[in-house]
DRENMAR-131147 format. One record per atom (N, C-alpha, C): residue in three letters; x, y, z. Coordinates in steps of 0.2 Angstrom, whole numbers, plus 5000, padded with zeros to 4 digits. Last residue first. Layout:
<markols>
ALAXYZ/...
</markols>
This chain:
<markols>
LYS557656625341/LYS557156595343/LYS556656545347/GLU558156795343/GLU558156725343/GLU557456675343/VAL557356925339/VAL558056935336/VAL558556845338/ALA555856915331/ALA556356915338/ALA556856895335/MET555657075320/MET555756985319/MET556256975327/PRO554957205311/PRO555157175317/PRO555257105319/LEU555457255294/LEU555257225298/LEU555357195305/LEU556057365286/LEU556457325293/LEU556057295299/ASN555357425278/ASN555657375276/ASN556157365281/GLN554957535282/GLN554257475281/GLN554957425279/ASN555357635294/ASN555557575292/ASN555257515292/LEU555557805292/LEU554957745290/LEU555357675289/ALA556957865293/ALA556257855299/ALA555757805297/ASN557257965287/ASN557657895287/ASN557357875292/TYR557058095287/TYR557258075293/TYR557258015291/LYS556158085278/LYS556358125275/LYS557058135280/LYS555057975280/LYS555557985277/LYS556158025278/LEU554258055288/LEU554858015291/LEU555357975286/ILE553758145282/ILE554258195286/ILE554758125287/GLU552958055273/GLU553458115271/GLU553958145275/ILE552158025285/ILE552457985279/ILE553058015278/THR551558155287/THR551758115294/THR552458055292/LYS550758165275/LYS551258225275/LYS551858175282/LYS549758055275/LYS550058075269/LYS551058135272/ILE549058065289/ILE549658035288/ILE550158045284/PRO548758185302/PRO548958185294/PRO549558145291/LEU548058155317/LEU548658185311/LEU548658155306/ALA546558235313/ALA546958185316/ALA547558195313/LYS545858395322/LYS546258375316/LYS546458305320/VAL544458455332/VAL545158425332/VAL545258375326/GLU543558585334/GLU543658515331/GLU544558525330/ARG542158675340/ARG542458655342/ARG542958575338/GLY540658655343/GLY540758665335/GLY541758685335/ASN540258645357/ASN540558715356/ASN540858735346/LYS540858495355/LYS540558545358/LYS540758615357/GLY541658435340/GLY541358425344/GLY540958485350/LYS542158365326/LYS542158415328/LYS541858425335/THR543858265321/THR543258255325/THR542758325327/ASP544658155308/ASP544558235313/ASP543958225317/THR545057985317/THR545158045313/THR544758115316/ALA546357875323/ALA546057945325/ALA545557965318/ALA547357805319/ALA546657775318/ALA546257805318/PHE548557865322/PHE548257855317/PHE547757815314/LEU548357855338/LEU548457915332/LEU548157905326/SER548557735342/SER547757785343/SER547757845339/ASN549457675336/ASN549057675334/ASN548357715333/LEU550457755345/LEU550557775338/LEU549857765335/LEU550257685357/LEU549957745358/LEU549957785350/ALA550457545353/ALA549857555357/ALA549757635354/GLU552057555353/GLU551457555346/GLU550757555348/GLU552257585367/GLU552357635361/GLU551957645352/THR551657455370/THR551557525374/THR551557595368/ALA552757355365/ALA551857365365/ALA551657435364/GLU553957415367/GLU553657415360/GLU552957425361/TRP553857395384/TRP553957455379/TRP553857455371/VAL553457235383/VAL552857295384/VAL552957395385/ALA554557195381/ALA553957205377/ALA553457245377/LEU555457235389/LEU555657255381/LEU554957245378/PHE554957175399/PHE555157245399/PHE555257285393/LEU555057025395/LEU554657075396/LEU554457145396/PRO556557045393/PRO556157025389/PRO555457045389/SER556957025411/SER556957085403/SER556657075397/LEU556756945418/LEU555956975416/LEU556257045410/ASP557356835420/ASP557056855416/ASP556656895414/ASP557956885434/ASP558656895427/ASP558056895421/ASN557056885443/ASN556956935441/ASN557556935433/ASN555956745437/ASN556556765442/ASN556556825438/LEU554156725438/LEU554656705434/LEU555456745438/GLU553256615450/GLU553556675448/GLU554156685443/TYR551856545458/TYR552156545452/TYR552256605449/ILE551356535473/ILE551656605468/ILE552156575463/ASN550356465486/ASN550756455481/ASN550956495477/LYS549856525500/LYS549756525495/LYS550356505489/ILE549056475518/ILE549856475513/ILE549656485505/SER548056435522/SER548356495523/SER548956495520/GLU546356385512/GLU547156375514/GLU547256455515/LYS545156405510/LYS545356385517/LYS546156395518/THR544556525502/THR544756515502/THR545056475507/ASN543756675491/ASN543356615496/ASN544156545496/HIS544256695479/HIS543956745485/HIS543956715492/PRO545756655472/PRO545056635475/PRO544856685481/ILE546856715462/ILE546756735469/ILE545956715470/ARG547956625452/ARG547256675450/ARG547056675459/ASN549056565444/ASN549156635450/ASN548456695452/LYS548956475436/LYS548756465444/LYS549156525450/GLU548556565425/GLU547856545428/GLU548156495437/TYR549056705422/TYR549256655422/TYR548756635425/THR548556855418/THR548156805417/THR548556745419/SER549057015427/SER549356935423/SER548856875427/PHE549057175425/PHE548757115427/PHE549257065422/ALA549457365426/ALA549857285425/ALA549357245429/ILE549257515422/ILE548657475425/ILE549157395422/SER549957685420/SER549957595422/SER549657535425/TYR549157835422/TYR549357775424/TYR549757715422/ASP549458015423/ASP549557955418/ASP549657885423/GLY548558165424/GLY548658085426/GLY548858065421/SER548958335418/SER549058265415/SER548958205420/GLY549358445423/GLY548758425425/GLY548558365419/ASN550858445420/ASN550558455429/ASN549658415430/SER551358335409/SER551058375412/SER550658385418/SER552258245402/SER551858245408/SER551758295411/PHE552758215390/PHE553158245395/PHE552758245402/ALA552858125373/ALA552358155382/ALA552958175384/GLY553458085364/GLY553458135366/GLY552958185369/VAL553557945363/VAL553457965356/VAL553258055359/ASN554557935373/ASN554657905367/ASN554357945360/GLY553657925386/GLY554157975385/GLY554357955375/PHE552857825385/PHE552557875383/PHE552957925382/ALA553957715384/ALA553557715378/ALA553057795378/ILE554157725396/ILE554757735393/ILE554657745386/TYR553157685404/TYR553357755403/TYR553757765400/SER553257545405/SER552857575398/SER552957645399/ARG554257525415/ARG554257525407/ARG554157575402/LYS553057485424/LYS553557565426/LYS553957585418/ALA552257395425/ALA552157455424/ALA552557485421/LEU553457305427/LEU553357295421/LEU553057355420/ARG553557325442/ARG554157335439/ARG553857355429/GLU552157275445/GLU552257355444/GLU553057375440/LEU552457135440/LEU551857175439/LEU551957275439/ASN553257105455/ASN553357145446/ASN553157165441/ARG552357105463/ARG552957155463/ARG553457155455/ASP551157055460/ASP551157105460/ASP551757165459/SER551956895450/SER551956935456/SER551657025455/LEU551856835433/LEU552456895438/LEU551656895446/PRO551956735422/PRO551856705429/PRO552256775432/ALA551156805408/ALA551956775412/ALA551756775420/ASP550256875400/ASP550156795403/ASP550656745406/THR549757015402/THR550256965398/THR549756895405/ALA549257185400/ALA549057125402/ALA549657075399/ILE548957355402/ILE549457305403/ILE549157225402/ILE548357535399/ILE548157465403/ILE548757395399/ILE548657685404/ILE548957625398/ILE548757565402/MET547857825400/MET547957765405/MET548357705400/CYS548357985401/CYS548257935399/CYS548257895403/SER547558175403/SER548058105405/SER548058055400/GLY547658315401/GLY547158295398/GLY547158215403/ASP548558465395/ASP548358405399/ASP547758365397/ALA548858525384/ALA549458505388/ALA549058455391/LYS548158585370/LYS547858545377/LYS548658515377/TYR548258755363/TYR548658675362/TYR548358645371/PRO547858895354/PRO547658855359/PRO547958785359/LYS548958985346/LYS548558935346/LYS548358875352/SER549759105349/SER548959105351/SER548559075348/LYS550859045355/LYS550359055361/LYS549959095357/ASP551258895347/ASP551058965347/ASP550758985349/ALA552258815352/ALA552358805349/ALA552158865346/LEU551958755367/LEU552258805367/LEU552458815359/TYR551558575360/TYR551458635363/TYR552158685367/PHE551458585341/PHE551558555348/PHE551558625352/ASN551258605326/ASN550958585331/ASN550958555336/ASN552158595315/ASN552058645318/ASN551358655322/LEU552858485310/LEU551958495309/LEU552058565310/GLU554158455312/GLU553858485306/GLU553258515306/ARG553558455329/ARG553958515324/ARG553858525318/GLY553058335329/GLY552558355328/GLY553058445326/ILE554158235322/ILE553358275317/ILE552958325321/PRO555458205321/PRO555158275327/PRO554458295322/ALA556058035326/ALA555758095320/ALA555558165322/GLY556157915332/GLY556557995335/GLY556358055328/ASN554957835328/ASN555557845328/ASN556057875328/ILE554258015331/ILE554157945329/ILE554657925326/GLN553458135343/GLN553958105339/GLN553958015336/LEU552558285347/LEU552458225344/LEU552958165340/VAL552658355362/VAL552958355354/VAL553158275352/GLY551258365372/GLY551858365370/GLY552358385365/GLY549858295380/GLY550158355377/GLY550858345375/PHE548358185381/PHE548858215382/PHE549358265378/ASN547658045379/ASN547358135379/ASN547958145382/SER547157885374/SER547857945374/SER547457985374/GLN547357765381/GLN546857785380/GLN547157845381/VAL547957565376/VAL548057655378/VAL547357695379/LEU548357415379/LEU547857475377/LEU547757515381/VAL549357275377/VAL549257325379/VAL548757375374/GLY550057125381/GLY549757145378/GLY549557215378/VAL551256985379/VAL551257075384/VAL550757105378/THR551656825381/THR551456895378/THR551056945382/TYR552956705380/TYR552556745385/TYR552356805379/GLY554156625377/GLY553656615373/GLY552956665376/GLY555456615385/GLY554556585387/GLY554156605385/LYS556356635378/LYS556156675384/LYS555656665386/SER556256525367/SER556756545370/SER556856575377/ALA555356585360/ALA554956515363/ALA555656495367/PRO554956745362/PRO555256695358/PRO555456655361/LEU553456855363/LEU554256835364/LEU554556775362/VAL552556965356/VAL552656895359/VAL553356875358/ARG551857115361/ARG551957095357/ARG552257005360/SER550157225354/SER550557155359/SER551357155354/ALA549157335355/ALA549657295352/ALA549857265356/THR547857485354/THR548257455355/THR548657405351/GLY547257655357/GLY547357615353/GLY547957525356/ILE545457775354/ILE545857695360/ILE546457675356/GLY546557945355/GLY545857865357/GLY546057825360/GLY546458085347/GLY546958045351/GLY546157995351/LYS547058225336/LYS546558185338/LYS546558135343/PHE548458315342/PHE548258305335/PHE547358235340/GLY549258365354/GLY548958395347/GLY548458385341/LEU549358225359/LEU550258275354/LEU549958325348/ALA547658175357/ALA548458175358/ALA548958215355/GLU546058185365/GLU546558245359/GLU547258215363/THR544358115366/THR545058135368/THR545458155363/GLY543358065362/GLY543258135362/GLY543858165364/THR543257945363/THR542957975356/THR543058015356/GLY543957825371/GLY544357865367/GLY543857915361/ALA542957755376/ALA542957815380/ALA543757865377/GLY542357695360/GLY542157695366/GLY542557745370/ILE543157795347/ILE542757735346/ILE542757725356/CYS544557835338/CYS543857875340/CYS543157825341/GLY545357695338/GLY545457775336/GLY544857805341/GLU544957535336/GLU545357605340/GLU544957635336/THR544357385338/THR544357425334/THR544857505339/VAL545357215340/VAL545157275344/VAL544857335339/VAL544857055336/VAL545357115331/VAL544757185338/GLY544956945350/GLY545156965340/GLY545357015341/ALA543556945360/ALA544056935361/ALA544456945351/SER542357085366/SER542156985364/SER543057005363/ALA540757135377/ALA541557135376/ALA541857055371/ASN539557145379/ASN539757135370/ASN540657125371/GLU539357175391/GLU539157115390/GLU539257085383/LEU540157295393/LEU540557235397/LEU540157165395/ALA539557385384/ALA540257385386/ALA540557315386/ALA538257375393/ALA538357345385/ALA539157345383/LEU538457435404/LEU538357365405/LEU538357315397/VAL538757555403/VAL539357545406/VAL539157465402/ASP537457585396/ASP538057595393/ASP538557555394/GLU536457575406/GLU536457525401/GLU537057545397/THR537357675414/THR537257615417/THR537157565411/LYS537857805402/LYS537157765410/LYS537457715411/VAL538957975399/VAL538957885401/VAL538557875405/HIS538658085401/HIS538258055398/HIS538257995397/ARG538958215410/ARG538958155410/ARG538458105408/GLY538858355406/GLY538258325404/GLY538358235408/ARG540258395407/ARG539958415413/ARG538858375411/ILE540658365396/ILE540758325399/ILE540558335405/ASP540258375378/ASP540058405384/ASP540158355390/ASN541858385369/ASN541358335374/ASN541058385378/LEU542858405366/LEU542558415363/LEU542058365365/GLY543558445380/GLY543958495377/GLY543458485367/GLY543558345389/GLY542958415390/GLY543258455383/ASP544058225394/ASP543758235386/ASP543458295384/ASN545058165403/ASN544558235402/ASN544458245396/THR545058005408/THR545458045406/THR544858125405/GLU545157855420/GLU544757925415/GLU545357955412/GLY544757675424/GLY545157745425/GLY544957795419/VAL544057605441/VAL543757655432/VAL544157705433/MET543757455450/MET544257485445/MET544057545438/ALA542857405462/ALA542757435456/ALA543457475454/ASN542957315475/ASN543357365473/ASN543357375465/VAL541457275486/VAL542057255478/VAL542357335478/SER540757205499/SER541257245495/SER541557245491/ARG539557095496/ARG539757155500/ARG540257205500/VAL539156945492/VAL539556995493/VAL539457085495/ASN538356855491/ASN538056865495/ASN538856945498/GLU538056825477/GLU537656855480/GLU537556865487/ASN539056795467/ASN539156865471/ASN538556875475/GLY538756685461/GLY539256675464/GLY539456715469/PRO538156775444/PRO538156735451/PRO538656695455/LEU538156955448/LEU538556885444/LEU538356825451/ALA537957055451/ALA537157045449/ALA537656955446/LEU538857145455/LEU538557115461/LEU537957045457/MET539557175444/MET539857135448/MET539457105453/TYR538357285439/TYR538957215435/TYR539057155441/ASP538557365450/ASP537857335450/ASP538157265443/LEU540057395447/LEU539557405455/LEU538857335454/LEU539657475436/LEU540157435436/LEU540257375442/ALA538957595439/ALA538657535435/ALA538957485436/ASN539757645449/ASN539157655451/ASN538857565446/ALA540657645438/ALA540757665444/ALA540157595448/VAL540057775431/VAL540357695426/VAL540357635433/LEU539957885441/LEU539257855438/LEU539457765435/PRO541257915443/PRO540457875450/PRO540257835445/THR541657955431/THR542057915433/THR541257865440/ASN541058065422/ASN540958015423/ASN541057935428/LEU542358135424/LEU541858155427/LEU541158105429/THR543258085415/THR543258095422/THR542758105427/ASN542557945403/ASN542858025407/ASN542858045413/THR543357785406/THR542957825403/THR543157915402/LEU543557625406/LEU543957695404/LEU543457745403/LEU543757465418/LEU543257505413/LEU543657595412/ILE544257315422/ILE544557385419/ILE544157415414/PRO543357195430/PRO543457225423/PRO543857305424/THR543857155447/THR543457185442/THR543757175434/GLU544957135452/GLU544357095456/GLU543757105452/LEU546757125455/LEU546157145453/LEU545557115456/ASN548157125467/ASN547457105466/ASN547257155463/GLY548857175479/GLY549057195473/GLY548557115469/LEU548357265489/LEU548257215488/LEU548757155484/GLU548857425486/GLU548857385493/GLU548857305493/LYS548457425472/LYS549257445475/LYS549357415482/ILE547157415477/ILE547657355469/ILE548557375471/GLN546757495482/GLN546657445485/GLN547257395478/SER546857615474/SER547257645481/SER547357535484/LEU546157615463/LEU546957605461/LEU547257595469/GLY544657635464/GLY544957595464/GLY545857585463/MET544557765449/MET544457745455/MET544657655457/SER545557935445/SER545357845441/SER544957825449/LYS545758055444/LYS545158025448/LYS544757945445/GLY547258125442/GLY546858095441/GLY546258075445/PHE549058175442/PHE548158195443/PHE547758175438/GLY549858095448/GLY549658085449/GLY548958155450/ASN550858015434/ASN550858075437/ASN550158085440/GLY551257885436/GLY551857945429/GLY551757995434/VAL550957755445/VAL550757805445/VAL551457865441/TYR550757585439/TYR551457635441/TYR550957695439/VAL550057445449/VAL549957485446/VAL550557555448/ALA549557285446/ALA549957335450/ALA549557385446/ALA549157085450/ALA548857165446/ALA549357225451/PRO548456935451/PRO548857005453/PRO549057045447/VAL546456935451/VAL547056915446/VAL547756945450/LYS545356835458/LYS545656885456/LYS546356865453/GLU543856745455/GLU544556735454/GLU544856805454/GLN542556825459/GLN542856775464/GLN543456745460/PHE542856945451/PHE542956945458/PHE543056875461/VAL542656885439/VAL543356905441/VAL543556925448/ASN542156735435/ASN541956775438/ASN542856815442/GLY542756695415/GLY542656685423/GLY542356755428/GLY543956745406/GLY542956715407/GLY542556705413/HIS544956895411/HIS544756815410/HIS543856815408/PRO544657045411/PRO545656985412/PRO545356915409/ILE544257165400/ILE544057095404/ILE544657045405/ILE543957335398/ILE544457255398/ILE544357225404/ALA542857465390/ALA543057405396/ALA543457345394/THR542657605390/THR542957545386/THR542957485390/VAL541457725385/VAL541657685388/VAL541957635387/GLY541057895381/GLY540957835379/GLY541357795383/THR540858065368/THR541258005373/THR540957935374/ARG540158165364/ARG540758135360/ARG541258085367/VAL539058285359/VAL539158245367/VAL539758195360/SER538958395352/SER538958395357/SER539358355363/ASP537958395342/ASP538458425341/ASP538958445347/GLY537058235345/GLY536958335342/GLY537758325343/LYS538158095349/LYS537558125350/LYS537558215350/ILE538957955354/ILE538758015350/ILE538158055347/LEU539757845362/LEU539157905361/LEU539357965357/THR540257695362/THR540157765359/THR539657795362/THR540657555371/THR540357605370/THR540457675368/HIS541857425368/HIS541757465367/HIS540857505368/GLY542857275376/GLY542057295371/GLY541957385374/VAL543857115374/VAL543857215374/VAL543057215372/LYS544457025386/LYS544057035379/LYS544057115382/VAL545856885387/VAL545756945387/VAL545256975384/GLY546156745386/GLY545756745390/GLY545456835390/ALA547856765382/ALA547256735378/ALA546856765386/VAL548256925372/VAL548456875379/VAL547556825379/ASP547756975363/ASP548256915360/ASP548256895367/THR547057095367/THR546557005366/THR546956965362/ILE548157175362/ILE547857165371/ILE547457095370/ALA548657165347/ALA548257195353/ALA548057165358/ASN549057085338/ASN549357145339/ASN549157205342/TYR548356965332/TYR548057035331/TYR548357085333/LYS549556885335/LYS548956855330/LYS548556925329/GLY550856985340/GLY550456925341/GLY550056935335/ALA552357035332/ALA551757065338/ALA551357005338/LYS554157025340/LYS553557015333/LYS552657005337/LEU555357135342/LEU554957075345/LEU554357085340/ILE555857265338/ILE556157215336/ILE555757125336/GLY555157425336/GLY555457395341/GLY555657325336/THR553757465325/THR554157485330/THR554357425336/PHE553657545309/PHE553757495313/PHE554057505320/VAL552457585296/VAL552857615302/VAL552957585307/GLY551857555284/GLY552757535286/GLY553057565292/PHE550457565288/PHE550957645283/PHE551857615283/ASP550157505296/ASP549857475288/ASP550257545284/ARG550857525307/ARG550857465302/ARG550857475294/ALA549857615314/ALA550357615312/ALA550957585305/ARG548057555306/ARG548657565310/ARG549357585307/GLY547157715297/GLY547257625298/GLY547957635303/ARG546257795285/ARG546757785291/ARG546757725291/LYS546357925269/LYS546457845272/LYS546857815278/GLU545958065273/GLU546458045269/GLU546257955272/GLN544158105273/GLN544758115274/GLN545358055272/ALA542758125269/ALA543458175267/ALA543958175269/ALA542557985275/ALA542657995266/ALA542858065263/THR542358025285/THR542958005284/THR543057995278/VAL541158075290/VAL541558095291/VAL542458075287/SER540257965284/SER540358065279/SER540858095282/SER540757875291/SER540757875282/SER540757925282/ILE539857915304/ILE540457905301/ILE541057915296/MET538857915299/MET539057965302/MET539757955301/ALA538557765298/ALA538257835290/ALA538957895293/LEU538457735309/LEU539057735302/LEU538957755298/ALA537457815315/ALA538357805318/ALA538657785312/LEU536457745310/LEU536357795309/LEU537357835310/GLY536757605314/GLY536657625305/GLY536757705304/VAL536657595326/VAL537457565324/VAL537057595317/GLY536457705338/GLY536157665334/GLY536757645327/LEU536857815345/LEU536457815341/LEU536157795336/PHE537757765355/PHE537157785357/PHE536557805352/THR538457605350/THR538157705349/THR537557705350/ARG539257475352/ARG538757495355/ARG538857555353/VAL540357345346/VAL540357405347/VAL539557425348/LYS541557195346/LYS540657225346/LYS540657295349/MET542557145334/MET542357175339/MET541857225342/
</markols>
């Protein structure tokens, strides 16, 4: 995964190395024996396991107060405006400033990459996305584009009023997006986020259905930035670590902030059933201990890459044939999105690192060693129970 950093790659890596050197080893949840569900993950256990999907980041780290960035999710390798994809939105809690949601909900399609950033940068990032879309070959006569930009508020660690994400940063994330391994944690739009009392960030995961259920892939990417009481596999991690909402009135705790959940699948689904798929991601949101506080804008956006269901911008046909799974065949996909979302949220915590930002404020990452000890205490560490599809 290619990553552009404001400081330049060398200096940025040096800073990250100096920080992580003093911390315990980080990784993904399953690196430490924490598994979610029964289905198998894809090759990369990432949203990029859905063929054609690419992810790119630009990370902005400057001085003692800029901790932000942008993350791009591109549905396919063509011109997304000219070849739109079916899409849907599920609103868990509508306290958000995202752009582009209403047209997706109304028309049932997505016509640009999805960009994630911080709250006050949303319009500037949308403007840069418009520049990118209008400049694509084939879009010379386009006069209206529905730019999709999601956001969470990273103002606890980042100088959010400075609106530091610029056009060149957005274009870099889009142009450097690639398939394969997705960098997680304090990267891109997750650089300054917080979740469940710990450092949050970008997380991703995937699930592949058994062949008897279609063999479809569901991939999820999250930008975690919300409050609650962390639990993993049912173990009360937040309570045991005494770090959770309402735990101590004298200790500031960020309950608001939002979460963006981006879902991709290669299954043939209409926008109606993509919305049903998006709803199930909210089960995982609750499973990790979130409760959607008043000021948490929590959104799930789902799209299908099934090529025969792409929606051409210009067509002479009045009637479009849509390939659609029967309702009775959707349950395995619902299970897949629940599992992938939960693991993506956990990965965003496990991969994140201690971060100091604006006004010297520091947010600690999830203490992995202590977390593993708690999971063992509650018999919730399932390193010997590898997820596997129950059917061939």
